[in-house]
N, C-alpha and C positions, 0 to 999 in steps of 0.2 A: 477895174482892176485892183485900184489898193481893197475893196474887200473880198475880190476876190482871193488876192494876197493874203491875209487874214487867214480866212475861210485853213487856206493852209498851210499855215502857222499856228495854228492854234489846235489840229490832230498830231501836228510834229512833238508841238509842245508836250500834248498831255503823255503822250509814251515818249518820248525821252525822258518827262521830268517822272514818270511811273518808276524806273529801273533805278534815282536818284532815290526815290524813297524808297525803294524793293534793298539801294545797299543801309541806308541809314537806320532802317529797322532789322536789318541779318546784324551790325554794329552794335547794334543795344542788347540781341540777344545772346550775340557769343561776351559781352563786357559783361555780363548780369553772368553767363556759367563760367566768366572769369571770379568773376569775381565774390559768389558762391561757394569754386572749391575752391576756393582762395590761391589759384598758381600763377604763377609769374610769369606772362606771358609776353613773349615780342613780338609788335606788329610792324609788320611789314608793309614795304609802301601802296598797297592792291589790295590793301585788304584783309589778308590771310596773319593767324596769329597762332605761332611757333611756342611750345613749350619742349624745349629741351632736356630730356630725364634722366639718361646717360648721355655722356659725352663720348665717341669711336674715336676710334683713329685713322690716321691714314689721308688719302685725297678726299676727296668731293666729286660725285657721282654729277653731270649733267646731260641735258636733253635729249645728247645723242647714247647716250649708257641703256644699256642693260641692266633693270636693278631685279634685286635677289629683295623680298620682304616677307616681314611675322608683318598680318596689320589688323586689324578692328574695327570695323566701324557703325559712331554710333548716333542718336538720335543727341539733342539736346535733355533728353528725362528717361535717358541710361539706356532705352529701347536700339538695342541691335539689330541691325539688318545686312549683315552681311563680316566675313572672318575667315580669315585663315585655320586650318585646325589642325592637320596634323606638319603636313609640311609648309616647308614658304612660299611665296609663289612671285615664277619668273617673271616678265614680260616689259617691255622696252617705256623708257616714259615717254615718250613722242605721246605713245598711242592712249593716252587716259586720263583724267578731270585738271583743269591745270591745278589746283588746289596744290597738289599731286605733283606734278609736273615743277609748283616754286619751290613745294615744305623740302620733295626730298633731297635736293640739291642744298641745300640747308644741316645734314647729319656725313655725316660720315661714319667706316662702315663700324658698324656692330650700335651707334648709336639707337635711343633709342627718342622717338617725339612723340607727342600730340601734333596734333595741323587743329583745327578751330576753322572752319570754311565757310564761305560768307554763303550761300548759295551761287553769284553769278561765277565762283571761280565750282562748284557742283556741276548737277545739273540742269539750273538758270531755273525762269518760271515751265520750261516743260516736266521735267523728274524725269525718272528715270524706275523702271520696275518696282518696289513699291517704295522707295522714295519721292515728296511728291515735293509737286513745284514748289520753289521761294523756300527751300527749307536748309537750314546751317546743316553742314557733316562737318561730325568731330571724328578722328581718325588719330589710332596709338596706331602708329607705324614704327620699326626696330627693320634698320636698313643688314641685311649679313652679309652682300656682297654685292657688287657692282664690272662689267666691263665695257 
């Protein structure tokens, strides 16, 4: 029985530890990016880093809000993978990646910020579209409005 239990614990620890290792890797990538770009970033408890660039006015959106934003999403090497062009985009905050769900509520209307998002709060190990798995993402976001 002990041998069987030991065999069950090893794979569990291996897969559980791998996630912790990716979080540490992501944090090092983010900290290097912050240092290289001389950013004054605020670390949130979940690993998200937030760099306010313009303080807005009014209230703050929440997970139940529909937000309208301009944004540019890019990798730490500066390559852009997505962005708004002429018009802002509106969407329910509950329908986007966790990094946005937690970062955009830190902003007020008219505010601008850079969100440095670890992979676990973005697309995780599976990735999405042109975003590979286990990729730190950076978003410059301007909150136009919310309701």
